[in-house]
C-alpha atoms as one frame of an Amber mdcrd trajectory, in Angstrom:
protein
  20.947  -4.702 -46.172  20.494  -7.826 -44.473  19.261 -10.779 -45.462  15.764
 -12.047 -43.520  18.219 -15.519 -42.410  20.715 -12.821 -41.817  19.109 -11.403
 -39.935  18.120 -14.404 -37.664  21.873 -15.842 -37.068  22.736 -11.956 -35.627
  19.409 -12.713 -33.026  20.400 -16.061 -31.965  24.253 -15.058 -32.123  23.245
 -12.630 -29.318  21.298 -15.054 -27.556  23.795 -17.287 -27.464  26.674 -14.590
 -26.880  24.289 -13.286 -23.655  23.239 -17.244 -22.671  26.835 -17.441 -22.366
  27.607 -14.252 -20.202  24.443 -15.269 -17.951  25.883 -19.030 -17.366  29.049
 -17.343 -16.195  28.230 -15.402 -13.198  27.599 -18.490 -10.954  31.142 -18.320
 -10.602  31.075 -14.956  -9.287  28.264 -15.999  -6.142  31.395 -15.788  -4.433
  31.704 -14.716  -0.660  31.326 -10.673  -1.632  28.264 -11.657  -2.875  26.804
 -13.169   0.554  28.384 -10.655   2.237  26.500  -8.209  -0.254  22.954  -9.328
   1.000  24.139  -9.657   4.152  25.173  -6.166   4.103  22.240  -4.744   3.030
  19.794  -7.084   4.538  21.121  -5.477   8.278  21.108  -1.375   6.944  18.768
   0.218   8.835  18.605   3.182   5.634  17.983   3.062   2.329  20.039   1.235
  -0.453  21.369   4.057  -2.971  21.926   3.206  -6.676  24.170   4.536  -8.933
  26.056   4.526 -12.184  26.501   6.283 -15.888  25.244   5.840 -18.989  23.572
   2.392 -19.179  24.513   1.500 -16.079  22.749   4.064 -14.695  19.753   2.442
 -16.069  20.231  -1.085 -15.135  20.657   0.598 -11.391  17.115   2.647 -12.331
  15.925  -1.222 -12.968  17.397  -2.177  -9.724  16.126   0.275  -7.232  12.361
  -0.537  -8.796  12.933  -4.343  -8.122  14.303  -3.553  -4.621  11.954  -1.215
  -3.060   8.681  -2.909  -5.021  10.513  -6.179  -2.632  10.918  -4.653   0.626
  14.740  -2.392   0.134  13.849   0.693   0.114  16.021   1.917  -2.474  16.635
   5.266  -4.819  18.466   6.010  -7.789  21.776   8.233  -7.589  23.124   9.903
 -11.208  26.838   9.834 -10.849  27.219  12.180 -13.152  24.279  14.626 -10.401
  26.164  13.543  -7.269  29.385  15.119  -8.331  27.029  18.723  -9.073  24.436
  18.449  -6.044  22.960  15.771  -5.699  25.198  14.146  -3.307  22.779  15.432
  -0.044  20.810  12.493  -1.139  22.799   9.781   1.370  22.123   9.745   4.194
  24.705   7.605   6.724  22.887   5.176   7.002  23.027   4.232   3.810  24.306
   1.409   1.902  25.314   2.415  -2.092  25.854   0.104  -4.748  27.960   1.364
  -7.211  27.679   0.060 -10.453  29.874   0.315 -13.662  31.617  -2.206 -16.585
  34.752  -0.478 -16.709  35.024   1.104 -12.831  37.135   3.509 -14.253  35.147
   6.140 -15.442  35.745  10.038 -15.206  32.630  10.357 -12.401  33.068   6.947
 -10.819  36.563   8.201  -9.836  34.958  11.757  -8.952  32.772  10.199  -6.994
  33.482   7.264  -5.131  35.947   8.848  -2.618  33.291  11.120  -1.780  31.042
   8.372  -0.515  34.134   6.762   1.678  34.360  10.036   2.969  31.183  10.291
   4.654  31.598   6.828   5.781  28.923   4.619   3.995  29.649   0.820   2.773
  30.052   0.391  -0.318  29.331  -2.371  -3.501  30.421  -2.993  -6.790  28.764
  -4.158  -9.395  31.910  -4.280 -11.773  32.439  -6.014 -15.437  36.124  -5.027
 -14.184  37.796  -6.392 -10.785  40.829  -4.386 -10.939  39.799  -1.235 -12.130
  39.695   1.691  -9.583  36.375   1.019  -8.077  36.760  -2.588  -7.248  40.108
  -1.116  -5.292  37.938   1.323  -3.138  34.738  -0.566  -2.570  34.086  -2.810
   0.645  32.309  -5.885  -1.286  32.650  -6.500  -5.449  30.315  -7.788  -6.901
  32.260  -9.284 -10.466  30.291  -8.785 -13.840  32.643  -9.344 -15.974  32.000
 -10.619 -19.519  34.084 -11.912 -22.231  32.948  -9.756 -24.770  30.153  -7.700
 -25.611  27.385  -8.403 -28.368  28.037  -5.823 -29.971  29.834  -7.207 -33.696
  33.091  -3.774 -32.187  32.628  -5.043 -28.388  31.710  -1.657 -28.325  28.001
  -1.442 -26.929  26.806  -2.684 -23.649  24.776  -5.690 -23.968  26.122  -8.616
 -22.412  27.505  -6.606 -20.087  24.417  -4.751 -19.134  23.090  -8.168 -19.435
  24.825  -9.281 -15.942  24.475  -6.514 -13.964  21.029  -6.996 -14.706  21.092
 -10.611 -13.565  23.460 -10.246 -10.645  20.592  -7.566  -9.471  18.131  -9.453
  -9.908  20.004 -11.853  -7.358  20.245  -9.257  -5.138  16.619  -8.782  -4.790
  15.696 -11.926  -4.615  18.060 -12.982  -1.705  16.924 -10.560  -0.105  13.408
 -11.574  -0.921  14.205 -14.820   0.667  15.766 -13.311   3.850  12.860 -10.634
   4.725  10.700 -14.061   4.100   8.682 -11.596   2.194   5.641 -12.827   1.072
   2.962 -12.815  -1.527   0.792 -10.013   0.725   3.771  -8.225   0.924   4.306
  -7.790  -2.261   0.140  -6.793  -2.533   0.414  -3.707  -0.684   3.674  -2.235
  -3.159   1.534  -2.837  -5.949  -1.926  -2.256  -5.031  -2.377  -0.502  -8.374
  -3.510  -2.995 -12.264  -4.153  -6.548 -12.531  -0.756  -7.746 -10.561  -1.767
  -6.329  -7.569  -5.551  -6.932  -7.487  -4.586 -10.366  -7.728  -3.044  -9.987
  -4.884  -5.829  -8.524  -2.147  -8.883  -8.138  -4.300 -11.264 -11.085  -2.676
 -14.714 -12.640  -3.545 -16.136 -10.064  -1.014 -14.987  -6.597  -2.602 -16.912
  -7.454  -6.371 -20.634  -9.409  -5.434 -22.161  -7.344  -2.370 -23.369  -4.960
  -5.448 -24.657  -7.599  -7.039 -28.733  -8.946  -6.684 -29.408 -12.319  -4.725
 -31.482 -14.219  -6.838 -33.645 -17.108  -6.030 -36.032 -19.672  -6.830 -37.459
 -22.848  -4.602 -37.704 -26.200  -6.953 -41.360 -25.984  -7.586 -40.958 -21.978
  -9.167 -42.727 -22.434 -12.822 -40.582 -21.624 -15.415 -41.946 -18.137 -16.196
 -41.354 -17.377 -12.964 -37.499 -18.187 -12.500 -36.600 -16.740 -16.005 -38.636
 -13.676 -14.611 -35.870 -13.389 -11.964 -33.141 -14.288 -13.323 -34.081 -11.304
 -16.543 -34.527  -8.971 -13.033 -31.656 -10.057 -11.001 -29.532  -9.472 -14.687
 -26.545 -12.198 -13.605 -27.356 -14.528 -16.480 -28.309 -17.283 -13.407 -30.819
 -17.880 -10.375 -29.665 -20.042  -6.695 -32.435 -22.885  -6.369 -32.514 -22.804
  -2.104 -35.539 -25.236  -0.565 -37.248 -22.158   1.605 -37.627 -18.935   1.071
 -35.641 -17.538   4.091 -31.930 -18.735   4.217 -32.604 -22.124   2.811 -30.314
 -24.438   1.657 -28.818 -24.580  -1.511 -29.811 -27.380  -3.548 -28.570 -26.008
  -7.136 -28.640 -23.416 -10.163 -29.702 -22.523 -12.910 -28.423 -20.920 -15.809
 -28.545 -19.408 -19.192 -27.509 -22.929 -20.462 -29.458 -25.096 -18.653 -32.653
 -22.808 -20.335 -31.373 -23.882 -23.622 -30.961 -27.552 -22.844 -34.943 -27.477
 -21.696 -36.452 -26.040 -25.050 -33.713 -28.793 -27.432 -35.824 -31.759 -24.273
 -38.819 -30.084 -24.008 -41.184 -29.448 -26.788 -43.394 -27.834 -23.620 -42.255
 -26.485 -20.795 -45.885 -25.040 -18.811 -45.925 -28.037 -16.583 -41.818 -27.877
 -15.961 -40.865 -26.111 -12.325 -36.587 -25.100 -11.019 -36.543 -28.780  -9.749
 -36.733 -30.596 -13.075 -34.123 -28.169 -15.286 -31.472 -27.143 -12.572 -28.052
 -28.542 -11.991 -27.509 -29.703  -8.955 -24.948 -29.184  -6.275 -23.552 -25.584
  -8.403 -19.837 -23.715  -7.592 -19.315 -22.069  -4.261 -16.770 -19.580  -2.773
 -16.017 -17.724  -0.420 -16.216 -14.154  -0.124 -12.394 -14.243   2.136 -11.356
 -15.814  -0.959  -9.355 -14.166  -3.777 -10.543 -13.159  -6.890  -8.457 -14.296
  -8.431  -8.916 -17.612  -7.449 -12.629 -17.430  -8.131 -12.125 -16.609 -11.704
  -9.239 -19.736 -11.791 -12.944 -22.280 -10.306 -14.269 -20.263 -13.311 -12.189
 -20.916 -15.870 -11.821 -25.292 -15.279 -15.147 -25.610 -14.325 -16.442 -22.945
 -18.146 -18.931 -21.566 -16.299 -19.182 -17.280 -15.607 -20.742 -18.050 -12.132
 -20.091 -18.655  -8.884 -22.147 -19.059  -5.937 -20.948 -17.193  -2.967 -21.619
 -19.026   1.161 -20.036 -18.422   4.121 -18.733 -21.040   6.320 -21.204 -23.022
   6.631 -22.701 -22.961   3.892 -25.267 -20.218   3.416 -26.719 -18.495   0.393
 -25.112 -14.992  -0.278 -25.059 -13.845  -2.802 -23.528 -14.716  -6.587 -19.997
 -13.549  -8.144 -20.197 -12.729 -12.005 -17.227 -13.374 -14.446 -17.685  -9.853
 -15.636 -17.532  -7.562 -11.753 -13.848  -9.144 -12.107 -13.567  -8.337 -15.931
 -14.304  -4.649 -14.816 -11.995  -4.814 -11.972  -9.237  -5.464 -14.666  -7.888
  -8.441 -12.948  -7.917 -10.484 -15.932
């Protein structure tokens, strides 16, 4: 067993090896890379990404990234392809084949079949003198000087290089497609990530009560209003019907009142309210509302329309329940 310090040094060495491998990739971004992006961008079908072994795992990740960023893609395992799954490849598809050596038996069988189909073949390959590189229409070099493995055998730096080249393709395509955050949200409707991109204030606050009092409302009635509406606050308006917002009273205002006044029987809402409460419109993204709450150390926002008319209250618990945090 290695000492703790030796283990740390091994990790440092691996990180440095892979950092160097990634830095070297900049030299391989050439006209072939540009042609690959242009070919995928103009593709009327899908991008079929294939490989074997560790390269197949990288291919799967690449497919996931493509699909989530507007480039339809599917994974085809090279070994399965030559045993019936080749039917997944359609005439308008572009095929990306990932391989370190470019000379594995499965690749040597698969590549001629793809060429016979007439599909464009892009190779992400670590050996530019290989069979795969010689047969591909476009070659993206992903070679590395050596693996991080002490025996220079286990794919480590080479798979990292493949992964980075795949990400470079995906991001270049995002830019070419002008793929926006709104587009991204269409493909990520579930989970916190998607919800940050499409859930709006309007989706969250409408089920809440609408607490409100007048400036002349007694403290007792203020507390009753806050308790009955269960939002930890009440908005203060100048008239009962669609009145102008003049302030807000939260739990903190009540605590400060108790600290500052021995007798509260004669106090009204106007005496303890905080003026000019933070507002948000229903069309705003919920994540933006959350950022307002965080930056102001508050837990509620007054929801208003574009004319500043009072519509309701958004509570931080509404955002938490939605799973945005």
